[in-house]
C-alpha positions in Angstrom: 7.0 25.2 -4.9 6.4 21.8 -6.8 2.8 22.5 -6.8 3.4 26.3 -8.3 5.5 24.8 -10.8 2.9 22.2 -11.7 0.4 25.1 -12.1 2.6 27.0 -14.1 3.2 24.3 -16.5 -0.5 23.5 -16.8 -1.1 27.2 -17.3 1.3 27.1 -20.3 -0.4 23.9 -22.0 -3.7 25.6 -21.5 -2.4 28.9 -23.3 -1.4 27.7 -26.8 -0.9 24.7 -28.8 -2.5 23.7 -32.3 -5.5 21.8 -32.3 -3.8 18.7 -32.7 -6.8 16.6 -31.2 -8.8 16.8 -34.3 -6.7 14.4 -35.9 -5.3 12.6 -33.0 -4.7 9.6 -32.7 -3.9 8.4 -36.6 -1.4 6.0 -35.5 0.0 3.8 -32.9 0.2 5.0 -29.2 2.9 3.7 -26.9 2.2 3.3 -22.9 5.5 3.1 -21.0 5.4 1.0 -18.2 8.7 1.8 -16.3 8.4 -1.4 -14.0 8.3 -5.2 -15.0 5.8 -7.0 -16.3 3.1 -8.7 -13.9 3.3 -5.6 -11.6 0.3 -3.2 -10.7 1.4 -0.4 -13.0 1.7 -3.3 -15.9 -1.7 -4.7 -15.1 -3.6 -1.7 -15.1 -1.5 -0.4 -18.2 -2.5 -3.5 -20.1 -6.3 -2.7 -19.4 -5.9 1.1 -20.2 -4.4 -0.1 -23.6 -7.0 -2.7 -24.1 -9.8 0.0 -23.7 -7.9 2.8 -25.8 -7.3 0.4 -28.7 -11.0 -0.2 -29.0 -12.0 3.4 -28.5 -9.3 5.0 -31.0 -9.2 2.0 -33.5 -5.5 2.2 -33.4 -2.7 0.2 -32.2 -2.0 0.8 -28.1 1.4 -0.7 -27.5 2.6 -1.5 -23.7 6.4 -1.5 -23.5 8.2 -2.1 -20.1 11.2 0.0 -19.5 12.8 -1.1 -16.3 15.5 0.6 -14.4 16.7 3.2 -11.8 13.2 2.7 -10.0 11.2 3.8 -12.9 13.5 6.9 -13.9 14.5 5.1 -17.1 10.9 4.7 -18.1 10.5 8.3 -17.3 13.5 9.6 -19.2 12.5 7.4 -22.1 9.0 9.3 -22.3 10.8 12.8 -21.9 13.0 12.3 -25.1 9.9 11.3 -27.2 8.1 14.1 -29.1 5.2 15.9 -27.0 2.5 14.7 -29.5 0.6 12.4 -27.1 1.7 9.0 -28.7 4.5 8.2 -26.1 2.8 8.1 -22.5 3.5 6.5 -19.3 2.2 5.0 -16.4 3.1 5.9 -12.9 2.0 5.3 -9.5 2.1 7.3 -6.2 4.8 5.4 -4.7 7.2 5.8 -7.6 6.5 8.9 -8.9 5.4 11.0 -5.6 6.4 9.6 -2.5 10.0 8.1 -3.5 10.7 11.5 -4.9 9.9 13.6 -2.3 12.2 11.8 0.3 15.0 11.7 -2.0 17.6 14.3 -1.2 19.1 14.5 -4.7 15.8 13.8 -7.0 16.2 12.8 -10.4 13.1 14.7 -11.6 10.5 17.0 -10.3 6.9 15.3 -10.4 5.4 18.8 -10.8 7.5 20.0 -13.9 8.4 16.9 -15.5 5.3 15.0 -16.1 1.7 15.8 -17.1 -1.1 14.4 -15.7 -3.4 12.8 -18.2 -5.8 10.7 -16.3 -6.1 8.9 -12.9 -6.7 5.2 -14.0 -7.4 3.2 -10.9 -6.9 3.0 -7.2 -6.2 0.1 -4.9 -6.4 0.0 -1.0 -3.9 -1.2 1.4 -4.4 -4.1 3.6 -3.1 -4.8 7.2 -2.0 -8.3 7.2 -0.7 -10.8 9.5 0.7 -14.4 9.8 -1.6 -17.2 11.0 0.5 -17.8 13.5 -0.2 -14.0 14.9 -2.8 -14.6 17.9 -5.2 -11.8 16.7 -8.3 -11.6 15.0 -8.9 -8.1 14.4 -7.5 -4.5 14.1 -8.4 -3.9 17.8 -6.8 -7.0 19.2 -3.7 -6.2 17.0 -3.2 -2.8 18.2 -3.6 -4.1 21.7 -1.2 -6.9 21.4 1.3 -4.2 20.0 0.7 -1.9 22.4 1.4 -4.6 25.1 4.9 -5.0 23.1 6.2 -1.8 22.2 8.8 -2.0 19.6 8.6 -5.9 19.8 6.6 -6.2 16.6 8.1 -6.0 13.3 6.7 -4.9 9.9 8.0 -5.8 6.5 8.0 -2.9 3.5 9.9 -2.7 0.0 12.1 0.1 1.4 12.2 3.3 3.1 9.6 5.4 1.1 7.8 2.8 -0.7 3.8 2.8 -0.3 3.8 0.0 2.2 6.3 1.6 4.1 4.4 4.8 4.5 1.2 3.1 5.0 2.7 1.1 8.1 3.8 4.9 9.4 0.7 6.3 9.0 -0.8 3.3 10.9 1.5 3.6 13.8 0.7 7.3 13.8 -3.3 6.9 13.9 -2.9 4.0 16.7 0.0 4.8 18.8 1.9 1.7 18.5 5.7 1.1 17.6 6.8 -1.3 15.4 10.4 -2.4 14.1 11.0 -1.8 10.1 12.2 -4.5 8.2 13.1 -3.8 4.4 13.0 -6.2 1.6 13.8 -6.0 -1.9 10.3 -7.2 -2.9 6.9 -8.1 -1.9 6.9 -11.7 -2.1 10.1 -12.0 0.2 8.3 -10.2 2.7 5.3 -11.9 2.2 7.2 -15.4 2.7 8.5 -14.2 5.8 5.4 -13.1 7.1 3.6 -16.6 6.4 6.8 -18.3 8.2 6.4 -16.0 11.0 9.9 -14.0 10.7 7.8 -10.9 10.6 4.6 -10.0 12.3 2.7 -7.6 10.1 2.6 -5.8 6.5 0.3 -3.0 5.4 0.7 -4.0 1.9 -0.8 -3.0 -1.5 -4.0 -4.8 -1.4 -3.6 -6.4 -5.2 -0.4 -8.2 -3.9 -2.1 -9.9 -0.9 -5.5 -10.5 -2.1 -4.8 -13.9 -3.3 -3.3 -15.1 -0.2 -6.2 -13.6 1.9 -8.9 -15.1 0.1 -6.5 -18.6 0.5 -6.5 -18.2 4.0 -2.8 -18.5 4.2 -2.4 -15.0 5.6 -4.9 -13.0 7.9 -6.6 -9.6 6.4 -7.4 -7.5 9.4 -8.5 -4.3 7.6 -8.4 -2.4 4.1 -8.1 1.1 3.7 -10.9 3.0 1.7 -14.5 3.8 2.2 -16.0 0.4 1.4 -15.0 -3.1 1.8 -13.5 -5.1 -1.1 -15.7 -7.3 -2.9 -13.1 -10.1 -3.5 -12.6 -10.3 0.4 -16.1 -9.0 1.8 -15.6 -10.4 5.3 -12.3 -7.9 5.9 -13.6 -4.6 7.1 -12.5 -1.2 6.3 -10.1 0.5 8.9 -12.7 2.9 9.9 -15.3 0.0 10.6 -12.4 -1.4 12.7 -12.4 1.6 14.7 -9.1 3.2 13.2 -9.8 6.6 11.5 -7.3 8.7 9.5 -6.2 5.6 7.0 -7.5 7.4 4.1 -4.4 6.1 2.1 -4.9 4.4 -1.1 -2.4 3.6 -4.1 -3.5 5.2 -7.6 -2.2 4.4 -10.8 -2.1 7.1 -13.5 -1.3 8.1 -16.9 1.0 10.8 -17.7 2.6 12.4 -20.8 5.6 14.5 -21.2 6.0 18.3 -20.8 4.7 20.5 -23.6 2.1 17.7 -24.8 -0.8 19.8 -26.5 -3.5 20.3 -23.9 -6.5 19.4 -26.6 -4.7 16.2 -26.9 -4.0 15.7 -23.0 -7.8 16.3 -22.7 -9.0 13.7 -25.3 -6.9 11.2 -23.9 -8.1 12.0 -20.3 -11.7 11.8 -21.3 -11.1 8.5 -23.3 -9.5 6.8 -20.4 -12.5 8.0 -18.0 -14.9 6.7 -20.4 -13.1 3.2 -21.0 -12.7 2.9 -17.1 -16.6 3.1 -16.8 -17.0 0.4 -19.3 -18.5 -2.8 -17.4 -16.1 -5.2 -18.9 -13.2 -3.2 -17.9 -14.6 -2.5 -14.2 -14.8 -6.2 -13.8 -11.5 -6.9 -15.3 -10.1 -4.2 -12.9 -11.9 -5.7 -9.8 -10.5 -9.1 -10.5 -6.9 -8.0 -9.9 -8.0 -6.0 -6.8 -8.2 -2.2 -8.2 -11.0 0.2 -8.2 -11.2 1.9 -11.8 -11.3 5.9 -11.1 -11.2 7.5 -14.5 -10.5 10.9 -13.5 -10.4 12.9 -16.4 -7.1 15.4 -17.4 -8.5 18.6 -15.2 -9.8 16.4 -12.2 -6.5 14.5 -12.3 -4.2 17.5 -12.4 -5.9 19.0 -9.4 -5.4 15.6 -7.4 -2.1 15.0 -8.5 -1.1 18.6 -7.2 -2.8 17.7 -3.7 -0.9 14.2 -3.4 2.2 16.0 -4.1 1.8 18.3 -1.1 0.1 15.6 1.3 3.0 13.1 0.9 5.7 15.9 1.1 3.8 17.4 4.2 3.4 13.7 5.8 7.0 12.7 5.2 8.6 15.7 6.5 6.2 15.2 9.7 7.8 11.8 10.2 11.3 12.7 9.4 11.8 11.3 6.1 11.7 14.7 4.1 14.6 15.8 2.1 
């Protein structure tokens, strides 16, 4: 149903609207980040702002609007004029996954947000504490299977991306672990390092520094290729586990009724800046892979992600 609504809203955008892109942008653009400064949405949003500022020769301001698990920032964007000058950064975990498991969702991701560009993606990483007597995914799976339900994994809550990644790992390997929820990733990492929990399947940028420093063990990363910053850590496929094709993505969104020519111009601009060598290097330095899908490519991908995670959360019993 949500995919259908999204298709209808996209069709409506394509059908009309003035040729606003001819003069766009003529003044400052605001990018709302609905999460605190320093997080993955904020870091990627600031890199997008940097690139668009240079490309459009106009100010691009990043504004953190924190609250309601991202809903406050979303409502701020929806109240703005749908002219392309107020945009929002959003992630798959916050916009899609948390919404499809909510019994009373505060918005419809297919109706209330218009995808503009897929900015960047990041893998997930299976990490364990140094006290764990395993050195590989194969050893970890064998260790967990010998202790069904005895190992624990941390996450930032039911429905969060790290929680869903751990569920996918258990589904693909047949292991069973106990869930320990945390209010934030740093708390889970601290408990991992002191041995209070056994594993996390965490957002790679969050654990990249600790893997490099050797304070935790990185056993595998999702994605088709190894990460250049920790090139000794294999992919799950290399480690013998298929089906871990999960990555987090950060996208740029606009409000409903944004003119499609403006949407297309913004999407193409983000796709261009995401390929600029200087920004590619900056994305890699913080654990991201720049994607740069333009408006139409991201619209198709976004619709498929809504369906995918709706189906998966239903399969594991989390769907509303």
